[in-house]
C-alpha positions as CSV (number, residue, x, y, z in Angstrom):
1,M,-7.4,-31.8,-44.2
2,T,-5.4,-28.8,-44.7
3,K,-3.2,-28.0,-41.9
4,P,-3.7,-24.1,-40.6
5,S,-1.3,-21.1,-41.2
6,F,-0.1,-19.8,-37.7
7,T,0.8,-17.1,-39.1
8,L,-0.1,-13.6,-37.6
9,L,-0.4,-11.6,-41.1
10,A,-4.0,-12.0,-41.8
11,G,-3.7,-9.4,-44.9
12,I,-7.2,-8.4,-44.6
13,G,-8.1,-5.3,-46.8
14,G,-10.2,-2.3,-47.0
15,P,-11.9,0.0,-44.5
16,V,-14.0,-0.8,-41.2
17,Q,-17.2,-1.7,-42.4
18,D,-20.3,-0.4,-40.6
19,G,-22.1,-3.6,-39.2
20,P,-25.9,-4.1,-39.1
21,E,-28.6,-2.3,-37.4
22,P,-29.9,-4.8,-35.0
23,E,-33.8,-4.5,-34.1
24,V,-32.6,-6.5,-30.7
25,V,-29.4,-6.0,-29.0
26,R,-28.3,-8.4,-26.1
27,V,-26.2,-6.3,-24.0
28,P,-23.0,-8.7,-22.1
29,L,-23.4,-8.9,-17.9
30,R,-20.2,-9.9,-16.8
31,G,-20.7,-9.5,-13.1
32,H,-22.6,-6.0,-13.7
33,S,-25.0,-5.0,-11.3
34,T,-28.8,-4.4,-13.1
35,K,-30.1,-2.3,-10.3
36,T,-30.1,1.1,-12.5
37,I,-32.5,-0.2,-15.1
38,K,-35.7,-2.1,-15.0
39,K,-38.1,-3.7,-17.8
40,K,-40.2,-1.4,-20.3
41,A,-37.3,1.4,-19.2
42,P,-37.1,3.7,-22.4
43,V,-33.0,3.9,-23.5
44,G,-30.7,5.6,-25.9
45,P,-27.4,5.4,-27.0
46,G,-25.5,5.8,-24.0
47,T,-27.8,5.2,-21.4
48,L,-26.4,2.9,-18.4
49,V,-28.0,-0.2,-18.0
50,A,-25.8,-1.8,-15.3
51,E,-23.1,-1.0,-13.2
52,H,-20.2,-2.9,-12.4
53,P,-18.8,-3.3,-8.7
54,D,-15.4,-3.3,-9.6
55,P,-13.9,0.5,-10.2
56,G,-11.7,-1.1,-12.6
57,V,-14.0,-2.7,-14.9
58,G,-16.4,-0.6,-17.3
59,D,-20.0,-0.1,-16.9
60,A,-22.7,-1.2,-19.6
61,H,-24.5,1.0,-21.9
62,S,-27.4,0.8,-24.5
63,P,-26.3,1.2,-27.8
64,I,-29.5,2.1,-29.4
65,L,-32.6,4.0,-29.0
66,G,-35.5,1.6,-27.6
67,V,-37.1,0.0,-24.5
68,V,-35.7,-2.7,-22.2
69,T,-37.8,-5.9,-22.9
70,D,-35.7,-8.0,-20.4
71,V,-33.4,-8.5,-17.9
72,T,-31.4,-11.5,-17.0
73,D,-28.3,-13.2,-15.4
74,T,-26.9,-12.7,-18.6
75,A,-27.7,-9.9,-20.8
76,V,-29.9,-6.5,-20.7
77,I,-32.2,-6.9,-23.7
78,I,-33.3,-4.0,-25.8
79,T,-35.7,-3.9,-28.7
80,A,-35.5,-1.0,-30.7
81,G,-37.8,1.8,-31.4
82,E,-39.4,4.4,-29.2
83,A,-41.3,3.6,-25.9
84,K,-45.2,3.7,-25.9
85,P,-46.9,6.2,-23.7
86,A,-48.5,4.3,-20.3
87,K,-52.0,6.2,-21.2
88,E,-53.7,7.0,-24.4
89,G,-52.6,10.9,-24.4
90,E,-49.6,11.0,-22.4
91,P,-46.1,11.7,-23.9
92,A,-44.2,8.4,-24.5
93,P,-41.4,8.1,-22.1
94,T,-38.2,9.0,-22.9
95,A,-34.5,8.8,-21.7
96,D,-32.3,11.7,-20.1
97,P,-30.0,12.2,-23.2
98,V,-26.1,11.6,-22.3
99,A,-23.9,14.4,-22.6
100,P,-20.3,13.6,-23.1
101,V,-17.1,13.5,-21.0
102,A,-13.7,15.9,-21.9
103,V,-11.8,12.6,-20.9
104,A,-8.9,14.2,-22.4
105,S,-8.4,17.3,-20.1
106,L,-9.1,14.4,-17.2
107,G,-6.3,12.5,-15.4
108,G,-5.3,10.5,-12.3
109,D,-8.4,8.9,-10.1
110,E,-10.4,11.1,-12.0
111,L,-9.8,9.9,-15.2
112,R,-10.4,6.4,-14.0
113,K,-13.9,7.0,-12.9
114,A,-14.3,9.1,-15.6
115,L,-13.0,5.7,-17.9
116,K,-15.0,3.3,-15.7
117,A,-18.5,5.0,-16.3
118,L,-17.7,5.6,-19.6
119,G,-17.7,1.4,-20.1
120,V,-14.1,1.3,-20.2
121,S,-12.4,-1.0,-17.9
122,T,-9.2,0.4,-16.4
123,R,-8.0,-2.5,-14.2
124,P,-4.9,-3.3,-15.8
125,F,-3.5,0.1,-15.9
126,T,-1.6,0.7,-12.9
127,K,1.8,2.7,-12.3
128,A,4.7,1.1,-14.3
129,A,8.1,1.7,-15.5
130,V,7.2,0.0,-19.1
131,L,4.2,-0.2,-20.9
132,V,4.3,-2.3,-23.5
133,V,1.5,-2.2,-26.2
134,N,0.7,-5.6,-28.6
135,G,0.3,-4.2,-32.1
136,L,0.3,-8.3,-33.1
137,N,-2.6,-9.8,-34.3
138,P,-4.3,-11.8,-31.2
139,E,-4.5,-15.3,-33.0
140,P,-4.5,-16.5,-36.8
141,G,-7.0,-15.6,-39.2
142,T,-7.8,-12.3,-37.2
143,G,-6.7,-8.9,-39.2
144,I,-7.7,-6.2,-36.4
145,A,-4.4,-5.3,-35.1
146,E,-2.9,-4.5,-38.1
147,I,-6.3,-2.5,-39.9
148,L,-6.7,0.1,-36.8
149,L,-2.5,0.7,-36.7
150,G,-3.0,1.4,-40.6
151,D,-6.2,2.9,-41.1
152,H,-7.1,4.3,-37.6
153,Q,-3.7,5.3,-36.3
154,A,-5.1,9.0,-34.5
155,T,-7.6,7.3,-32.9
156,V,-5.1,4.6,-31.5
157,E,-3.0,7.5,-30.5
158,K,-5.8,9.3,-28.4
159,G,-6.4,6.1,-26.6
160,L,-2.0,5.7,-25.6
161,E,-2.4,8.9,-24.5
162,L,-5.4,8.4,-22.1
163,V,-3.2,4.8,-20.8
164,Q,-0.1,6.9,-20.5
165,K,-1.5,9.5,-17.7
166,L,-3.0,6.5,-15.8
167,V,0.3,4.3,-16.0
168,E,3.1,7.1,-16.3
169,P,5.5,5.1,-17.6
170,P,9.2,6.4,-18.9
171,T,9.6,4.0,-21.2
172,V,6.4,2.7,-24.1
173,L,7.0,-0.1,-26.2
174,L,5.1,-1.4,-29.1
175,A,5.5,-4.6,-30.5
176,V,4.9,-5.0,-34.3
177,P,5.1,-7.8,-36.7
178,A,8.5,-8.7,-38.3
179,G,8.3,-6.6,-41.4
180,S,5.5,-3.9,-40.7
181,S,6.5,-0.2,-40.8
182,A,3.6,0.6,-38.1
183,T,4.4,3.2,-35.7
184,L,2.8,5.2,-32.7
185,Y,3.8,8.5,-31.4
186,G,6.3,8.4,-28.2
187,C,7.1,4.4,-28.8
188,T,9.9,2.8,-29.1
189,V,9.1,0.2,-31.8
190,K,10.4,-3.4,-31.7
191,Q,9.2,-6.2,-34.1
192,V,8.3,-9.6,-33.4
193,P,8.2,-12.7,-35.5
194,A,4.5,-12.6,-36.6
195,T,4.1,-16.5,-35.7
196,Y,1.6,-17.8,-33.3
197,P,1.8,-17.9,-30.0
198,N,4.0,-14.5,-30.0
199,S,1.0,-12.8,-29.6
200,V,0.1,-13.8,-26.5
201,N,0.6,-11.3,-23.9
202,P,3.4,-12.5,-21.6
203,L,5.4,-13.7,-24.9
204,V,5.4,-10.6,-26.0
205,V,6.7,-8.8,-22.3
206,K,9.4,-11.5,-22.9
207,A,10.2,-10.8,-26.8
208,L,10.3,-6.8,-25.9
209,T,11.5,-6.4,-22.3
210,G,13.3,-9.8,-21.2
211,K,11.1,-10.8,-18.2
212,E,9.5,-13.7,-17.7
213,T,7.3,-11.8,-15.6
214,M,4.9,-8.5,-15.4
215,D,6.6,-7.0,-12.4
216,G,6.9,-3.4,-13.4
217,V,5.4,-3.5,-16.7
218,A,2.0,-2.7,-18.0
219,L,0.4,-3.7,-21.0
220,V,-2.4,-2.5,-23.3
221,S,-3.4,-4.1,-26.9
222,V,-4.4,-2.1,-29.9
223,M,-7.9,-2.5,-29.2
224,E,-8.1,-1.6,-26.3
225,L,-6.1,1.8,-27.4
226,Y,-8.9,2.2,-30.2
227,A,-11.5,1.6,-28.0
228,M,-10.3,4.2,-25.8
229,G,-9.7,6.8,-28.3
230,R,-13.4,6.3,-29.4
231,V,-14.1,7.4,-25.9
232,A,-11.9,10.4,-26.0
233,E,-12.6,11.1,-29.8
234,T,-17.0,11.1,-28.5
235,G,-16.9,11.6,-25.3
236,L,-19.5,8.7,-24.9
237,P,-20.0,5.4,-23.5
238,L,-18.3,3.0,-25.4
239,T,-21.3,0.9,-27.3
240,E,-19.2,-0.5,-29.9
241,A,-16.9,-3.5,-31.0
242,V,-14.2,-3.5,-34.3
243,L,-13.9,-6.9,-35.3
244,T,-13.2,-9.3,-38.0
245,V,-15.4,-11.5,-39.7
246,G,-14.1,-13.5,-42.9
247,N,-12.1,-11.2,-44.8
248,A,-13.2,-7.5,-43.7
249,A,-13.3,-5.9,-40.4
250,Y,-17.1,-4.5,-39.5
251,R,-18.0,-1.9,-36.4
252,V,-20.9,-3.8,-34.7
253,K,-22.8,-2.2,-31.6
254,V,-22.7,-3.7,-28.3
255,G,-24.8,-6.6,-28.0
256,T,-26.0,-7.4,-32.0
257,P,-26.8,-11.1,-32.1
258,I,-23.9,-12.9,-34.0
259,A,-25.9,-14.3,-36.6
260,A,-27.1,-10.2,-37.4
261,V,-23.2,-9.7,-37.8
262,L,-22.5,-13.1,-39.7
263,A,-25.2,-12.7,-42.0
264,Q,-23.8,-8.9,-42.9
265,A,-20.7,-10.3,-43.8
266,G,-22.2,-12.6,-46.1
267,V,-20.4,-16.0,-43.9
268,A,-22.9,-19.1,-43.5
269,A,-22.4,-21.4,-40.3
270,S,-24.0,-24.9,-41.3
271,P,-25.7,-26.7,-38.2
272,C,-22.8,-28.5,-37.3
273,D,-20.4,-26.0,-37.5
274,R,-19.1,-24.5,-34.9
275,V,-19.0,-20.3,-34.8
276,V,-16.4,-19.0,-32.2
277,V,-15.9,-15.8,-30.4
278,G,-12.4,-14.7,-31.1
279,G,-10.0,-16.9,-33.1
280,P,-9.4,-20.7,-33.8
281,M,-6.9,-21.1,-30.9
282,R,-8.6,-19.5,-28.1
283,G,-11.9,-18.7,-29.3
284,K,-15.0,-19.5,-27.3
285,A,-18.0,-21.1,-28.8
286,V,-21.2,-19.7,-28.8
287,A,-24.1,-22.0,-27.9
288,S,-26.7,-19.1,-29.6
289,T,-26.1,-17.2,-31.9
290,D,-28.7,-15.0,-30.8
291,Q,-25.9,-14.1,-28.1
292,G,-24.5,-10.9,-28.2
293,V,-21.1,-9.2,-29.0
294,S,-19.4,-7.8,-26.3
295,K,-17.3,-4.7,-26.3
296,D,-13.8,-6.7,-26.1
297,D,-14.1,-9.2,-29.2
298,Y,-11.7,-9.0,-31.6
299,A,-13.3,-11.7,-34.3
300,L,-16.1,-14.5,-35.0
301,T,-14.8,-17.0,-36.8
302,V,-16.4,-20.4,-38.0
303,V,-14.6,-23.7,-38.1
304,P,-16.4,-25.9,-40.5
305,E,-17.7,-29.5,-38.9
306,A,-14.7,-31.2,-40.7
307,A,-12.2,-28.9,-40.2
308,F,-10.7,-31.0,-37.0
309,P,-11.1,-34.0,-35.7
310,P,-13.8,-33.9,-32.7
311,V,-12.8,-33.2,-29.2
312,T,-13.6,-36.3,-27.5
313,D,-13.0,-37.6,-23.2
314,L,-10.7,-39.9,-24.0
315,P,-7.8,-40.6,-21.5
316,C,-4.4,-38.8,-22.0
317,I,-1.7,-41.1,-23.9
318,N,1.3,-39.7,-22.5
319,C,2.8,-38.9,-25.8
320,G,3.7,-35.7,-24.9
321,E,3.2,-33.4,-27.9
322,C,1.4,-30.9,-25.3
323,V,5.4,-30.5,-23.6
324,L,7.0,-30.0,-26.5
325,V,4.7,-27.2,-27.6
326,C,3.9,-25.2,-24.5
327,P,5.5,-21.6,-24.0
328,S,4.5,-21.5,-20.3
329,R,7.4,-24.9,-19.8
330,I,4.5,-26.8,-17.8
331,M,2.6,-30.4,-18.4
332,P,-0.4,-29.7,-19.7
333,G,-1.4,-33.0,-20.1
334,F,-1.0,-33.6,-16.2
335,V,-2.7,-30.3,-15.0
336,T,-5.3,-31.3,-17.3
337,R,-5.8,-34.5,-15.3
338,Y,-5.8,-33.3,-12.1
339,V,-8.7,-30.7,-13.0
340,E,-10.5,-33.6,-15.3
341,F,-10.8,-35.5,-11.3
342,K,-11.2,-31.9,-9.2
343,M,-8.2,-32.2,-8.1
344,Y,-7.4,-28.7,-8.1
345,D,-4.4,-28.0,-5.5
346,K,-2.4,-30.5,-7.4
347,A,-3.3,-28.9,-10.4
348,K,-2.3,-26.1,-8.7
349,E,1.1,-27.7,-7.7
350,F,1.6,-28.7,-11.5
351,H,1.3,-25.0,-12.3
352,L,-1.8,-24.4,-13.7
353,E,-1.6,-20.5,-13.1
354,S,1.1,-20.2,-15.2
355,C,-0.5,-21.3,-18.7
356,M,-1.1,-18.5,-21.3
357,E,-4.0,-20.1,-22.4
358,C,-2.9,-20.1,-26.0
359,G,-4.3,-23.5,-26.9
360,M,-1.5,-24.9,-28.3
361,C,-1.5,-27.9,-26.3
362,G,-5.4,-28.5,-27.6
363,Y,-4.4,-28.5,-31.3
364,V,-1.4,-31.3,-31.0
365,C,-3.2,-33.5,-28.7
366,T,-3.1,-36.5,-30.1
367,A,-6.4,-38.2,-27.9
368,R,-7.8,-34.6,-28.9
369,R,-8.7,-33.8,-25.4
370,P,-10.1,-30.2,-24.5
371,L,-7.5,-29.2,-22.8
372,L,-7.8,-25.2,-23.0
373,Q,-11.3,-25.7,-21.7
374,Y,-10.0,-28.0,-18.6
375,I,-7.2,-25.1,-18.0
376,R,-10.0,-22.5,-18.0
377,L,-11.9,-24.7,-15.6
378,G,-9.3,-25.2,-13.1
379,K,-9.0,-21.4,-13.1
380,K,-12.3,-20.6,-12.2
381,N,-12.5,-23.4,-9.6
382,L,-9.9,-21.8,-7.8
383,D,-10.8,-18.2,-8.0
384,L,-14.3,-19.6,-6.6
385,Q,-12.1,-21.2,-4.1
386,A,-10.3,-18.4,-2.8
387,S,-13.3,-15.9,-3.0
388,A,-15.2,-18.4,-0.9
389,L,-12.1,-18.7,1.5
390,T,-11.9,-14.9,1.8
391,S,-15.6,-14.4,2.4
392,C,-15.1,-17.0,5.5
393,R,-12.8,-14.9,6.9
394,L,-14.3,-11.8,6.6
395,Q,-17.4,-13.1,8.2
396,G,-15.4,-14.3,10.9
397,E,-13.9,-11.2,11.8
C-alpha cells in the first residue's frame, strides 16, 4: 500500500469545466422548510424551493427548468422539462422569472437578507477586527482553492468586497501555500507550509494571527468568496458548486447526482469502493451516488477498496498514536471511548468540542477505529441535548 501524500499542492491544471446537464436533480435540504413548494409545481433556474428558519443560513433554489416530482425530508427532487397543462387545451403552468438583485449596492442588514434569499449563508460573518481568508486547498488531493485564486481572482475579489461590508475589518489577511504568488486586492499575504492539516481553519488563524481562539477574528474560505462573487456578478441565486474530481475541476449544478458528475469526469467507482464528498481526510462517504451535490461541496473523491485497512469496531489499544498527531492537543482515544458508550458529558470533560475534525487521529489509529465519526457523533448529541434543554426552559417560562 502506497502511503498518501499530505501535501496541499494538488497541481490540478486546466480551466473549470461545465458539469453534466442533469435530467433529475436532488436539491439537498439541511433543516430547510419546504412550505414554499409542492409536488408538480413548475420551477425555473433560481426558483425558491425551500427557506431556512435561521436568518444566517441561505435558502435553497432550483438550478434547472423543471417540475417538482417529490419533496422528502432530505431533498427537493426536480425533473428537467416543462410542466404539462392540467387539462387539454389549457396553457402549461410556468414558474415566475427570477429578477436579479444588485447585491453590490447593498450593505448591512439589507445585504444579509438579500444574500440569504439568494442562497448564501452569512452566519460566520459578524463584525471583527481581523478577517482571515483561507486560500489553502482544504485537503490533500483537492485543488479547488489554487484554481479559484489563479483563474477566477476577479470573482473571488467581488465576494471579498461583500464579506468586508459585513465584517468591516481593519485588517484582512490571506493565507496561501508557501511559495505561492497568489494575491487578493486589499489583503496582506502570509504564506503557510503546504502540508495537511495546516489548512484546517483554526490552524490557519493560529498561523496568521498567533491566536488560538476566534475572538475578534472572522474567517472565510476562497470557495465561499467565489460563491458570493458569482452571486454579485449575476445577481441570481446560488445554484452551483465548483469542485475537483480526479485531476480536473467542474462547475456543477446543485442537486446533480454524484454518479453523473463522476461519469462526466471519467472517474469509475467499483461496488466496494467508497465515494466520498470532500477529501480523503475529512470527507463523508455517501450511501448512494444518487445523492445530489451540495452548494458547499468542494471535491468528490473515490477511495478504492484496498487503499486503506478497513475500519473496525475493535477497542482502543492505548498506543497513543492519535495523541501524538492531534493538532488540538486532546486525547482522541479517551474522547471517542466515552462517545462510544454514550458518556457525552465525560467526552466533553476531555475537550471533545476542541476537536478540529482534521481526521488525523483516525488515519493513524492502529486499531482502525472510526475516531472522527465518533467525535462528530458526540458533538451532534451534545448539540441535541443543548437544544432539548433550551426548549424545556422556554416551555417552562
